C-alpha positions in Angstrom: 37.9 26.8 16.2 40.4 26.9 13.3 43.9 26.1 14.3 45.7 26.3 10.9 45.1 27.6 7.4 46.7 27.8 4.0 46.3 27.5 0.3 46.6 24.3 -1.8 46.3 24.5 -5.6 43.0 26.2 -6.2 41.6 25.6 -2.7 41.9 27.3 0.6 42.5 24.9 3.5 41.6 25.2 7.1 42.3 22.8 10.0 40.5 22.3 13.3 41.3 19.8 16.0 40.6 16.6 14.0 39.8 17.6 10.4 41.2 19.4 7.4 38.7 21.4 5.5 39.7 22.0 1.8 37.4 24.5 0.1 35.6 23.8 -3.0 37.7 24.2 -6.1 37.6 27.9 -7.2 38.7 30.2 -10.0 40.8 33.3 -9.5 38.8 36.0 -7.8 36.0 33.6 -6.7 35.1 33.6 -3.1 36.0 30.4 -1.3 33.2 28.1 0.0 33.3 24.9 1.9 31.2 21.7 2.1 31.3 19.1 4.9 31.7 16.2 2.4 35.1 17.6 1.3 36.6 17.5 4.9 39.3 15.0 5.8 39.5 13.2 9.1 43.1 13.4 10.5 43.9 10.6 13.1 44.2 11.9 16.7 47.6 10.3 17.6 50.2 13.0 17.8 48.2 15.6 19.8 46.6 18.8 18.7 46.8 20.0 15.0 49.4 22.8 14.9 50.2 23.6 11.2 49.4 22.9 7.6 52.0 23.0 4.8 52.5 21.9 1.2 55.3 19.5 0.9 56.2 17.6 -2.3 53.0 19.1 -3.8 51.1 17.3 -1.0 48.9 18.7 1.6 50.7 18.1 4.9 49.2 18.2 8.4 51.4 18.8 11.5 50.3 17.7 14.9 52.3 18.2 18.2 54.2 15.0 17.7 53.1 13.5 14.3 53.0 14.5 10.7 50.3 13.3 8.2 50.4 13.6 4.4 47.2 13.8 2.4 48.2 12.9 -1.2 45.9 13.4 -4.2 43.6 16.1 -5.5 40.6 15.6 -3.2 37.0 15.4 -4.3 35.8 17.7 -7.0 33.0 20.1 -6.2 30.5 17.5 -7.2 32.1 14.8 -5.0 33.7 13.0 -8.0 37.1 11.4 -7.8 38.9 10.3 -4.6 39.1 12.4 -1.4 42.3 13.0 0.5 43.3 10.4 3.1 45.7 11.2 5.9 48.7 8.9 6.1 51.2 9.1 8.9 54.8 10.1 8.2 57.3 8.0 10.2 59.3 10.0 12.7 57.3 10.7 15.9 57.8 14.4 15.6 55.5 17.3 14.7 55.5 21.0 14.7 55.0 23.4 17.6 53.1 26.0 15.6 52.3 27.3 12.1 54.9 30.0 12.7 57.6 27.4 13.0 57.2 25.7 9.6 58.8 26.8 6.3 59.2 25.3 2.8 62.9 25.4 1.8 63.0 24.9 -1.9 64.2 21.4 -3.0 65.6 20.5 0.4 62.2 20.0 2.0 60.3 21.7 4.9 62.0 23.0 8.0 60.0 22.8 11.3 60.5 23.2 15.0 59.2 20.3 17.1 59.2 19.8 20.8 62.5 17.9 20.2 64.2 20.7 18.3 64.6 21.7 14.6 64.0 19.1 11.9 63.9 18.9 8.1 61.1 17.0 6.5 63.0 15.7 3.4 61.7 15.2 -0.1 61.6 11.5 0.7 59.3 12.1 3.7 62.1 11.4 6.3 62.5 13.6 9.4 66.1 14.6 9.8 67.3 16.4 12.9 69.1 19.6 12.0 69.0 21.5 15.3 72.1 20.4 17.3 73.9 23.7 17.0 70.9 25.8 18.1 69.5 23.5 20.8 70.3 26.0 23.5 67.4 28.1 22.1 64.8 25.3 21.8 62.7 26.7 24.6 62.1 30.0 22.8 58.8 30.7 21.2 59.0 31.1 17.4 57.3 34.2 16.0 58.1 33.8 12.3 60.2 31.9 9.9 61.2 32.7 6.3 63.2 31.2 3.5 65.7 33.5 1.6 66.4 31.3 -1.4 69.1 33.5 -3.0 71.1 33.6 0.2 70.5 29.9 1.0 69.2 30.8 4.4 66.3 30.2 6.7 65.7 33.0 9.2 63.9 32.2 12.4 62.6 34.9 14.6 61.9 34.3 18.3 60.9 36.7 21.0 64.6 37.5 21.7 66.8 36.7 18.7 67.1 35.8 15.1 68.5 32.4 14.3 70.0 31.9 10.8 70.4 28.5 9.2 72.7 28.8 6.2 72.2 25.6 4.2 74.6 26.4 1.4 77.0 23.6 2.4 74.3 20.9 2.7 74.9 18.0 0.4 73.9 14.3 0.3 77.4 13.4 1.7 77.2 16.1 4.4 73.5 16.4 5.4 72.2 19.2 7.5 
């Protein structure tokens, strides 16, 4: 059963409980196809796989309480080169679902974990940003989107919209 899916460069990517399945490299308009040799084992620590994202031009796998980055290009269609390898990101947090993960320009990737809202920074650090909305941590997230021109991330739950305005975020005053 596929739990997550996305697109990475000229590949489609799907995830199941323990593997990420990048498709063969493909051209525009070409139908995607997969081969077992291209799959990547993702370590089980961290629970079930919940989401896939592209962070720092790197395929990123979220589990319930862990994040793994898979640097590189992966094997070519003829199994040349080096395949992806899943490397754990420090932080002991993961994402609750694909619907709760969003790339936020040069800041990083925002995600909801079981511990609240976090920012996966460009330096692969997990920074807690959810203190002001922690009262809503039990709500199920339906969708999340980034509005770059407004410097906002809008998060839709079953009962409300939460808006994170990051326009005042600086290195001196992080989220």
